[in-house]
Each structure stands twice: as C-alpha cells, then as structure tokens.
C-alpha positions as CSV (number, residue, x, y, z in Angstrom):
1,M,-16.6,-3.8,14.7
2,T,-18.3,-0.7,16.5
3,I,-17.9,2.8,15.0
4,G,-20.1,5.5,17.2
5,K,-23.5,3.9,17.4
6,D,-23.0,1.7,14.1
7,T,-21.9,-2.0,14.4
8,I,-20.4,-3.7,11.1
9,P,-20.2,-7.2,11.0
10,V,-16.2,-8.1,10.5
11,T,-17.4,-10.4,7.5
12,E,-18.7,-7.5,5.6
13,I,-15.3,-5.5,6.1
14,V,-13.3,-8.7,5.3
15,K,-15.3,-9.6,2.3
16,R,-13.5,-9.2,-1.2
17,E,-14.9,-6.0,-3.3
18,V,-15.5,-7.0,-6.8
19,S,-14.6,-3.9,-8.7
20,E,-12.7,-2.4,-11.7
21,T,-11.6,0.0,-9.0
22,P,-11.2,-1.8,-5.8
23,K,-10.1,-0.5,-2.3
24,Y,-7.4,-3.3,-2.3
25,D,-5.9,-4.7,-5.8
26,W,-5.0,-8.3,-4.6
27,P,-2.3,-9.4,-4.4
28,L,-0.6,-6.6,-3.0
29,E,2.8,-5.8,-3.8
30,V,5.2,-3.0,-2.8
31,G,5.3,-0.5,-5.5
32,E,2.0,-1.4,-7.0
33,K,-0.5,1.6,-8.2
34,W,-4.2,1.4,-9.1
35,K,-7.3,3.8,-9.0
36,Y,-9.9,3.4,-6.3
37,E,-13.1,4.6,-7.0
38,N,-16.4,4.4,-4.7
39,S,-20.1,5.6,-4.6
40,W,-21.9,5.7,-1.3
41,T,-25.1,6.7,0.4
42,S,-25.1,7.6,4.1
43,Q,-27.8,6.6,6.8
44,D,-29.4,10.4,6.3
45,G,-29.7,9.7,2.4
46,T,-26.8,11.7,1.4
47,T,-24.8,10.3,-1.4
48,G,-21.4,11.0,-2.3
49,T,-18.4,9.7,-4.4
50,Q,-14.6,8.9,-3.7
51,S,-12.0,9.0,-6.3
52,Q,-8.2,8.1,-5.2
53,N,-5.0,7.1,-6.7
54,A,-3.4,4.1,-4.4
55,E,0.3,3.0,-4.0
56,V,1.6,0.2,-2.0
57,L,4.5,2.1,-0.1
58,S,6.0,-0.8,2.2
59,Y,5.5,-4.2,3.8
60,Q,7.0,-4.4,7.1
61,E,6.6,-4.9,10.8
62,E,3.9,-2.4,12.1
63,T,3.2,-1.6,15.7
64,V,-0.3,-0.5,17.2
65,E,-1.9,-0.8,20.5
66,A,-3.1,-4.5,19.6
67,G,0.4,-5.7,18.8
68,T,3.0,-6.0,16.2
69,F,1.9,-7.3,12.6
70,M,3.5,-7.6,9.3
71,A,1.5,-5.1,7.3
72,Y,1.2,-3.2,3.9
73,T,1.1,0.7,3.9
74,I,-1.2,2.0,1.5
75,K,-1.3,5.6,0.6
76,Y,-4.5,7.0,-1.3
77,T,-4.8,10.4,-2.6
78,G,-7.6,12.0,-4.3
79,K,-10.9,13.6,-3.5
80,T,-14.4,13.1,-1.8
81,T,-17.7,14.7,-2.8
82,N,-21.4,14.7,-1.6
83,S,-24.9,15.6,-2.7
84,R,-24.7,18.4,0.0
85,G,-22.0,20.3,-1.8
86,Y,-19.1,19.0,-0.2
87,S,-15.7,18.4,-1.8
88,A,-12.5,17.9,-0.4
89,N,-9.0,16.8,-1.4
90,E,-7.8,13.9,0.9
91,T,-4.8,11.8,1.8
92,E,-5.4,8.5,3.5
93,I,-2.7,6.1,4.9
94,W,-4.1,2.6,5.6
95,I,-1.9,0.1,7.3
96,Y,-3.3,-3.5,6.4
97,A,-2.4,-6.6,8.2
98,P,-2.8,-10.0,6.1
99,A,-3.1,-12.0,9.5
100,V,-6.1,-9.8,10.9
101,K,-7.6,-9.5,7.4
102,N,-8.2,-5.7,8.0
103,F,-6.7,-2.7,8.4
104,I,-4.8,-2.0,11.8
105,K,-4.6,1.8,11.5
106,L,-5.9,4.3,9.3
107,T,-4.8,8.1,9.2
108,Q,-7.1,10.3,7.2
109,N,-6.8,14.0,6.4
110,Q,-9.7,15.4,4.3
111,G,-9.7,19.0,3.9
112,D,-9.8,20.6,7.5
113,F,-10.6,16.9,8.9
114,H,-8.1,14.8,10.5
115,Y,-9.0,11.3,11.7
116,V,-7.1,8.3,13.0
117,E,-8.4,4.7,13.8
118,E,-6.3,2.1,15.4
119,L,-6.6,-1.5,16.3
120,I,-6.5,-1.5,20.1
121,E,-7.2,-5.3,20.8
122,Y,-6.9,-8.6,18.9
123,S,-7.2,-12.2,19.6
124,K,-6.8,-15.0,16.9
125,P,-9.7,-16.8,16.1
126,E,-9.7,-20.6,17.1
C-alpha cells in the first residue's frame, strides 16, 4: 500500500495485533465494544498516543470504488496527543471487509482535520 511517499507491505497491515487494547477485537460482532490504545513514533521522531472507544455498528454490504463487499462498520471515538503539544478529539469510521482482510474505507475527523481514504482497486489473490 502506498500512502504519499511511504510504502507499507500489506502483510504488515493485515498482521494480527497482539494487544490488550487492539484496533480490531476478534472476532468482530455487531454491538461489541472495546478500548483501543496505541503509542507511536513518526518518521521525524515525534511520539504520540491514541486512546479510543470502539463499537461495531453494523455488518452489511458496503460499496466503494473497488466494488461491493460485506463489511463491518466500526466507530472509534477518543483523543490523539503527541510530543509536540498536539491534542485533538477524534471520531473515525472504519469499514472493514473480511474478504480483503483490511479496511476498504476510513473517514477520520480529528480537530479541524478531515480525512477520507477509500479502496479504489482490488483483485483477489490467486
């Protein structure tokens, strides 16, 4: 996956996270709630934390530019802070498709920042 100038191997993205507070709490079920917490370091050395409450809202067909997939809609609400004094409340909606083993759409509102990412092309591995 290419994001700007960064290339991230898909094997890293789909790797199951071992954590007491994971991004996805397997197995996903509609109505399930959990806490997601993450600490990170960016390429420029900035460190940060993210703390969110997660809830699976639905499991249904979702259509993006790459096609139509059965997918979970997961809502995350919480806060992100970093070592440069940044702090913002955030809401994220992740549309996760098990067939793709990844999210197919992400909508993020963080302070004044609004970001949308969507899968535009997909082919099944052979």
